[in-house]
C-alpha positions in Angstrom: 30.2 0.5 4.1 28.3 2.2 1.2 31.4 1.8 -1.0 31.4 -2.0 -0.4 27.8 -2.5 -1.3 26.8 0.1 -3.9 23.9 -2.0 -5.2 22.4 -2.4 -1.8 22.6 1.4 -1.3 21.0 2.0 -4.7 18.2 -0.4 -4.0 17.6 1.2 -0.6 17.4 4.7 -2.2 15.1 3.4 -4.9 12.7 1.8 -2.5 13.6 -1.7 -3.8 15.7 -3.2 -1.1 14.1 -6.3 0.3 14.1 -6.0 4.1 14.1 -9.8 4.5 15.9 -11.5 1.7 16.4 -14.6 3.8 12.7 -15.4 3.3 13.1 -15.9 -0.4 13.3 -19.6 -0.9 12.5 -19.9 -4.6 15.0 -22.2 -6.3 16.0 -19.6 -8.9 17.3 -17.3 -6.2 19.3 -20.2 -4.7 20.9 -21.4 -7.9 21.7 -18.4 -10.0 23.6 -15.2 -9.1 21.5 -13.3 -11.6 18.6 -13.6 -9.2 19.2 -11.3 -6.3 17.0 -11.7 -3.2 18.0 -8.2 -2.1 16.2 -6.8 -5.1 12.6 -6.6 -4.0 11.4 -5.6 -7.5 13.0 -8.6 -9.1 11.7 -10.9 -6.4 8.1 -9.6 -6.8 8.3 -9.8 -10.6 9.5 -13.4 -10.4 6.8 -14.2 -7.9 4.1 -12.9 -10.3 5.8 -14.7 -13.2 5.9 -18.0 -11.4 2.2 -17.8 -10.8 1.2 -16.5 -14.3 3.6 -18.4 -16.5 4.6 -21.5 -14.6 1.1 -22.0 -13.1 2.2 -22.0 -9.4 -0.6 -21.5 -7.0 -0.8 -18.1 -5.4 -0.1 -19.6 -2.0 3.0 -21.5 -3.2 4.3 -18.5 -5.2 3.8 -16.1 -2.3 5.5 -18.4 0.2 8.4 -19.3 -2.1 9.2 -15.6 -2.6 8.8 -14.6 1.0 5.5 -12.8 0.8 2.0 -13.3 2.1 -1.0 -14.0 -0.2 -2.3 -10.5 0.6 1.0 -9.0 -0.6 0.8 -11.2 -3.7 -2.5 -9.7 -4.7 -1.4 -6.1 -3.8 1.7 -6.7 -6.0 -0.4 -8.1 -8.8 -2.8 -5.1 -8.7 0.1 -2.6 -8.6 1.8 -4.4 -11.6 -1.4 -4.4 -13.6 -2.0 -0.7 -12.9 1.6 0.7 -13.2 3.8 -2.0 -14.7 7.2 -2.7 -13.3 7.2 0.7 -11.6 4.4 -0.6 -9.4 6.7 -3.2 -7.9 8.8 -0.8 -6.0 7.7 0.4 -2.6 5.5 3.5 -2.7 6.9 6.6 -1.1 5.6 7.3 2.3 3.2 10.1 3.1 0.3 11.8 1.3 -0.4 10.3 -2.1 -2.2 13.2 -3.6 -4.4 16.2 -3.0 -6.4 16.2 0.2 -10.1 15.6 -0.3 -11.2 17.5 2.7 -10.8 21.3 2.2 -11.1 23.7 5.1 -14.7 24.5 3.8 -15.6 20.8 3.9 -14.2 20.3 7.4 -16.2 23.3 8.6 -19.3 21.8 7.0 -18.6 18.4 8.7 -18.0 20.1 12.0 -21.2 22.2 11.7 -23.3 19.2 10.7 -22.0 17.1 13.5 -22.8 19.9 16.0 -26.3 20.4 14.6 -27.0 16.7 14.4 -25.1 15.0 17.3 -27.1 11.9 16.9 -25.5 11.1 13.5 -22.8 8.4 13.6 -19.6 8.6 11.7 -21.0 6.4 9.0 -24.1 8.6 8.6 -22.0 11.7 8.5 -19.8 10.1 5.8 -22.9 9.2 3.8 -24.3 12.7 4.0 -20.9 14.2 3.0 -21.0 12.0 -0.1 -24.7 12.7 -0.9 -24.5 16.5 -0.3 -21.0 17.4 -1.3 -19.9 14.5 -3.6 -16.9 13.6 -1.3 -16.4 10.0 -0.4 -14.5 9.3 2.8 -14.5 6.4 5.2 -16.5 6.6 8.4 -13.3 6.3 10.5 -11.9 9.3 8.8 -14.9 11.3 9.9 -14.7 9.9 13.4 -11.0 10.7 13.7 -11.5 14.3 12.4 -14.3 14.9 14.9 -12.3 13.3 17.8 -9.3 15.5 16.9 -11.4 18.6 17.1 -12.4 17.6 20.6 -15.7 16.0 19.6 -15.9 12.3 20.4 -18.6 10.1 19.0 
């Protein structure tokens, strides 16, 4: 199968294979072979171009290219930050160094034990104030629950 569709396999390996090419209804992709609905990077680029250059509304552009408005804005942000590379799917998994070191986790655990009345939000605020580390309250709550401490 891979030999019959080398482009499809390449797109899959590159994180650029559109999982639902049938949702792309934009006329360009219906009329011209150059425009390939399997190529998610091309589809996303053309969606952004339709809005920026042709003046299509965000709602229209997103729908015509098979995406939600939320995906449109995420795609726009990724394109503005990283250019064309930002249009391919990110690799799954951790995106960078972990903020919470063993020392920070110990501090969080100790603080939660010493002050059991503090909520996840309050613990997250103290962590930022006292250690300069910003995490979401749900992260704190999950960490404490995983350690056998429920809040």
